TORPA-4810 file (N, C-alpha, C, O; in nm, 3 decimals):
<nodes>
NODE_1_3.061_-0.658_-4.877_3.172_-0.698_-4.945_3.279_-0.760_-4.882_3.309_-0.723_-4.768_M
NODE_2_3.358_-0.874_-4.953_3.471_-0.893_-4.908_3.564_-0.797_-4.982_3.534_-0.733_-5.083_E
NODE_3_3.686_-0.795_-4.914_3.823_-0.709_-5.006_3.938_-0.815_-5.014_3.992_-0.877_-4.922_T
NODE_4_3.968_-0.820_-5.177_4.085_-0.907_-5.206_4.215_-0.864_-5.169_4.314_-0.930_-5.200_T
NODE_5_4.223_-0.725_-5.086_4.352_-0.669_-5.074_4.445_-0.731_-4.999_4.405_-0.711_-4.884_A
NODE_6_4.533_-0.787_-4.993_4.627_-0.866_-4.896_4.637_-0.787_-4.747_4.624_-0.664_-4.744_P
NODE_7_4.660_-0.860_-4.629_4.686_-0.768_-4.519_4.795_-0.714_-4.525_4.876_-0.764_-4.603_A
NODE_8_4.836_-0.591_-4.446_4.953_-0.550_-4.454_5.044_-0.599_-4.342_5.017_-0.605_-4.222_P
NODE_9_5.170_-0.636_-4.410_5.262_-0.697_-4.294_5.281_-0.625_-4.185_5.233_-0.512_-4.188_E
NODE_10_5.347_-0.665_-4.070_5.338_-0.570_-3.953_5.463_-0.489_-3.933_5.485_-0.416_-3.836_P
NODE_11_5.564_-0.514_-4.067_5.638_-0.432_-4.009_5.648_-0.335_-4.145_5.758_-0.294_-4.182_H
NODE_12_5.543_-0.306_-4.206_5.545_-0.231_-4.342_5.522_-0.091_-4.308_5.517_-0.002_-4.393_D
NODE_13_5.508_-0.074_-4.190_5.462_0.078_-4.151_5.620_0.138_-4.052_5.628_0.243_-3.988_D
NODE_14_5.708_0.052_-4.064_5.868_0.077_-4.011_5.938_0.166_-4.083_5.984_0.121_-4.188_L
NODE_15_5.962_0.292_-4.055_6.018_0.418_-4.151_6.201_0.358_-4.180_6.267_0.412_-4.268_P
NODE_16_6.251_0.262_-4.108_6.376_0.219_-4.131_6.351_0.074_-4.162_6.267_-0.002_-4.112_V
NODE_17_6.478_0.042_-4.292_6.476_-0.075_-4.309_6.588_-0.184_-4.262_6.708_-0.157_-4.267_S
NODE_18_6.546_-0.287_-4.224_6.654_-0.406_-4.166_6.760_-0.402_-4.205_6.839_-0.448_-4.122_R
NODE_19_6.826_-0.353_-4.339_6.985_-0.387_-4.366_7.029_-0.267_-4.286_7.133_-0.273_-4.221_P
NODE_20_6.968_-0.178_-4.288_7.003_0.014_-4.227_6.991_-0.021_-4.087_7.087_0.038_-4.036_R
NODE_21_6.930_-0.081_-3.998_6.968_-0.136_-3.881_7.062_-0.230_-3.834_7.105_-0.223_-3.719_V
NODE_22_7.103_-0.329_-3.924_7.205_-0.409_-3.883_7.347_-0.346_-3.935_7.457_-0.350_-3.880_I
NODE_23_7.308_-0.283_-4.065_7.485_-0.186_-4.093_7.483_-0.081_-3.931_7.579_-0.095_-3.855_R
NODE_24_7.375_0.014_-3.894_7.383_0.093_-3.823_7.473_0.000_-3.707_7.593_0.019_-3.686_E
NODE_25_7.391_-0.104_-3.635_7.457_-0.196_-3.516_7.578_-0.245_-3.542_7.649_-0.232_-3.442_L
NODE_26_7.630_-0.293_-3.627_7.758_-0.331_-3.685_7.859_-0.205_-3.660_7.966_-0.233_-3.605_V
NODE_27_7.832_-0.046_-3.701_7.924_0.003_-3.678_7.928_0.048_-3.539_8.038_0.020_-3.492_I
NODE_28_7.838_0.115_-3.441_7.800_0.120_-3.332_7.898_0.029_-3.252_7.989_0.062_-3.176_G
NODE_29_7.852_-0.106_-3.290_7.937_-0.208_-3.197_8.061_-0.264_-3.223_8.122_-0.337_-3.145_G
NODE_30_8.112_-0.215_-3.370_8.259_-0.198_-3.392_8.329_-0.072_-3.332_8.440_-0.060_-3.281_S
NODE_31_8.228_0.023_-3.355_8.306_0.150_-3.233_8.340_0.110_-3.111_8.456_0.114_-3.068_A
NODE_32_8.232_0.067_-3.041_8.251_0.072_-2.887_8.347_-0.079_-2.888_8.446_-0.107_-2.819_I
NODE_33_8.307_-0.126_-2.946_8.431_-0.285_-2.919_8.609_-0.214_-2.928_8.700_-0.257_-2.856_L
NODE_34_8.626_-0.106_-3.028_8.733_-0.074_-3.048_8.739_0.050_-2.931_8.848_0.057_-2.874_V
NODE_35_8.649_0.137_-2.892_8.674_0.211_-2.744_8.727_0.075_-2.633_8.840_0.063_-2.586_G
NODE_36_8.631_0.000_-2.613_8.657_-0.110_-2.522_8.777_-0.183_-2.487_8.809_-0.218_-2.373_L
NODE_37_8.852_-0.208_-2.613_8.990_-0.258_-2.640_9.108_-0.233_-2.712_9.227_-0.246_-2.682_L
NODE_38_9.053_-0.196_-2.808_9.191_-0.141_-2.880_9.249_-0.016_-2.812_9.362_-0.012_-2.764_V
NODE_39_9.150_0.095_-2.811_9.196_0.215_-2.735_9.284_0.225_-2.638_9.389_0.290_-2.646_A
NODE_40_9.245_0.154_-2.530_9.316_0.119_-2.432_9.441_0.071_-2.435_9.536_0.101_-2.362_P
NODE_41_9.433_-0.032_-2.557_9.586_-0.100_-2.570_9.679_0.021_-2.623_9.783_0.060_-2.569_L
NODE_42_9.618_0.073_-2.743_9.665_0.197_-2.801_9.744_0.290_-2.681_9.860_0.326_-2.697_L
NODE_43_9.699_0.309_-2.612_9.706_0.393_-2.506_9.815_0.356_-2.388_9.869_0.449_-2.328_T
NODE_44_9.847_0.218_-2.354_9.934_0.176_-2.294_10.053_0.151_-2.391_10.164_0.151_-2.338_F
NODE_45_10.046_0.129_-2.539_10.148_0.107_-2.622_10.199_0.236_-2.633_10.315_0.257_-2.596_M
NODE_46_10.143_0.310_-2.671_10.199_0.494_-2.705_10.243_0.514_-2.527_10.362_0.546_-2.527_M
NODE_47_10.190_0.506_-2.382_10.264_0.523_-2.274_10.379_0.473_-2.243_10.475_0.544_-2.213_G
NODE_48_10.381_0.337_-2.247_10.473_0.273_-2.273_10.630_0.300_-2.360_10.743_0.289_-2.312_H
NODE_49_10.600_0.330_-2.473_10.670_0.398_-2.561_10.725_0.502_-2.530_10.840_0.519_-2.569_M
NODE_50_10.665_0.597_-2.456_10.702_0.732_-2.403_10.751_0.818_-2.282_10.816_0.922_-2.269_S
NODE_51_10.668_0.696_-2.172_10.647_0.724_-2.039_10.732_0.630_-1.972_10.796_0.674_-1.876_L
NODE_52_10.750_0.475_-2.014_10.808_0.406_-1.997_10.698_0.262_-1.925_10.579_0.264_-1.957_G
NODE_53_10.739_0.170_-1.850_10.653_0.091_-1.775_10.514_0.140_-1.702_10.496_0.245_-1.640_P
NODE_54_10.413_0.023_-1.731_10.313_0.154_-1.654_10.333_0.084_-1.502_10.371_-0.033_-1.496_Y
NODE_55_10.310_0.148_-1.400_10.338_0.147_-1.287_10.245_0.024_-1.241_10.295_-0.071_-1.181_A
NODE_56_10.155_0.028_-1.260_10.080_-0.133_-1.160_10.116_-0.254_-1.290_10.054_-0.360_-1.274_H
NODE_57_10.167_-0.252_-1.361_10.220_-0.383_-1.435_10.232_-0.361_-1.612_10.271_-0.265_-1.679_G
NODE_58_10.179_-0.495_-1.649_10.198_-0.469_-1.816_10.017_-0.418_-1.857_9.938_-0.351_-1.790_G
NODE_59_10.000_-0.477_-1.984_9.880_-0.447_-2.020_9.763_-0.529_-1.998_9.662_-0.492_-2.057_A
NODE_60_9.754_-0.626_-1.931_9.628_-0.718_-1.874_9.610_-0.616_-1.738_9.493_-0.579_-1.726_A
NODE_61_9.678_-0.577_-1.660_9.684_-0.507_-1.564_9.598_-0.377_-1.572_9.508_-0.334_-1.499_R
NODE_62_9.671_-0.317_-1.714_9.583_-0.184_-1.757_9.471_-0.194_-1.774_9.384_-0.121_-1.726_L
NODE_63_9.444_-0.337_-1.884_9.268_-0.341_-1.859_9.192_-0.353_-1.774_9.084_-0.294_-1.780_L
NODE_64_9.238_-0.462_-1.631_9.197_-0.432_-1.543_9.155_-0.351_-1.507_9.032_-0.347_-1.499_A
NODE_65_9.252_-0.217_-1.456_9.235_-0.112_-1.405_9.134_-0.006_-1.482_9.065_0.072_-1.415_D
NODE_66_9.128_-0.007_-1.646_9.040_0.017_-1.687_8.877_0.001_-1.693_8.792_0.089_-1.701_Y
NODE_67_8.864_-0.122_-1.687_8.740_-0.224_-1.661_8.686_-0.210_-1.542_8.570_-0.234_-1.511_F
NODE_68_8.823_-0.145_-1.436_8.725_-0.106_-1.288_8.680_0.052_-1.284_8.590_0.100_-1.215_T
NODE_69_8.767_0.123_-1.379_8.709_0.268_-1.373_8.575_0.315_-1.473_8.496_0.410_-1.466_G
NODE_70_8.591_0.193_-1.574_8.432_0.213_-1.608_8.347_0.197_-1.520_8.262_0.284_-1.504_L
NODE_71_8.347_0.078_-1.440_8.249_0.036_-1.362_8.218_0.113_-1.234_8.120_0.098_-1.161_G
NODE_72_8.334_0.209_-1.219_8.311_0.265_-1.121_8.226_0.441_-1.208_8.201_0.547_-1.150_R
NODE_73_8.208_0.411_-1.333_8.135_0.557_-1.375_8.257_0.645_-1.393_8.230_0.764_-1.408_A
NODE_74_8.380_0.614_-1.393_8.497_0.751_-1.374_8.449_0.797_-1.541_8.434_0.715_-1.631_A
NODE_75_8.431_0.946_-1.554_8.386_0.992_-1.703_8.521_0.984_-1.807_8.498_0.989_-1.928_P
NODE_76_8.671_0.970_-1.758_8.788_0.959_-1.843_8.784_0.854_-1.906_8.822_0.856_-2.023_V
NODE_77_8.717_0.684_-1.824_8.715_0.565_-1.888_8.633_0.566_-1.955_8.646_0.482_-2.044_F
NODE_78_8.512_0.646_-1.962_8.387_0.673_-2.049_8.394_0.736_-2.141_8.301_0.742_-2.222_W
NODE_79_8.543_0.821_-2.162_8.527_0.937_-2.248_8.604_0.824_-2.348_8.550_0.799_-2.456_A
NODE_80_8.716_0.762_-2.315_8.799_0.663_-2.392_8.699_0.557_-2.457_8.693_0.543_-2.580_V
NODE_81_8.634_0.497_-2.386_8.514_0.412_-2.439_8.431_0.444_-2.522_8.430_0.366_-2.617_A
NODE_82_8.354_0.532_-2.529_8.278_0.596_-2.614_8.362_0.703_-2.753_8.304_0.767_-2.840_L
NODE_83_8.475_0.693_-2.735_8.544_0.814_-2.815_8.519_0.768_-2.951_8.448_0.832_-3.028_G
NODE_84_8.575_0.660_-2.982_8.551_0.619_-3.125_8.411_0.627_-3.198_8.398_0.665_-3.315_P
NODE_85_8.290_0.580_-3.101_8.162_0.578_-3.178_8.108_0.743_-3.204_8.033_0.780_-3.295_Y
NODE_86_8.160_0.818_-3.109_8.116_0.967_-3.095_8.197_0.995_-3.185_8.143_1.071_-3.266_V
NODE_87_8.324_0.967_-3.218_8.382_1.008_-3.361_8.347_0.999_-3.497_8.375_1.061_-3.600_M
NODE_88_8.259_0.875_-3.458_8.230_0.822_-3.605_8.074_0.898_-3.598_8.010_0.882_-3.702_T
NODE_89_8.023_0.956_-3.521_7.918_0.992_-3.541_7.943_1.151_-3.601_7.857_1.220_-3.657_L
NODE_90_8.095_1.192_-3.573_8.076_1.329_-3.593_8.125_1.318_-3.736_8.095_1.416_-3.803_L
NODE_91_8.182_1.240_-3.789_8.241_1.200_-3.925_8.130_1.212_-3.991_8.117_1.314_-4.059_V
NODE_92_8.021_1.110_-3.989_7.905_1.111_-4.039_7.811_1.254_-4.017_7.716_1.286_-4.088_R
NODE_93_7.853_1.316_-3.923_7.758_1.435_-3.909_7.787_1.532_-4.030_7.712_1.577_-4.116_L
NODE_94_7.972_1.556_-3.997_8.026_1.614_-4.108_8.028_1.606_-4.275_8.038_1.689_-4.365_I
NODE_95_8.014_1.474_-4.266_7.971_1.443_-4.410_7.842_1.496_-4.444_7.818_1.587_-4.524_Y
NODE_96_7.749_1.418_-4.364_7.607_1.474_-4.394_7.583_1.625_-4.430_7.509_1.648_-4.525_F
NODE_97_7.642_1.733_-4.358_7.604_1.837_-4.350_7.720_1.941_-4.511_7.703_2.048_-4.569_V
NODE_98_7.810_1.847_-4.518_7.855_1.857_-4.648_7.781_1.845_-4.783_7.742_1.925_-4.868_A
NODE_99_7.777_1.713_-4.767_7.706_1.668_-4.870_7.553_1.746_-4.945_7.522_1.754_-5.063_R
NODE_100_7.472_1.800_-4.808_7.367_1.874_-4.842_7.340_2.008_-4.840_7.231_2.067_-4.838_S
NODE_101_7.477_2.059_-4.842_7.492_2.189_-4.903_7.545_2.151_-5.045_7.525_2.244_-5.123_R
NODE_102_7.588_2.075_-5.086_7.599_2.077_-5.295_7.484_2.065_-5.341_7.465_2.063_-5.462_N
</nodes>
């Protein structure tokens, strides 16, 4: 006997929908981009205003030193790079916990 039921699509058994995955990639990618470019430049601006000029040069030199530190796996530089993403996760966790208590 032949069955007339359509064959299941390969993605039917996936627990997460495609728009959600895209949203998570956009959020994560944006946070990482902020950590790689915006955070060091904001640090440079605040340091320049409060402490004076950067000892090794301008903003471009600070970014070069920053990426060198990332390449050498220095924890401080990785904390700056991943900080916005970690903060995003923390805010989402707090929101989830607060929402689940109601």
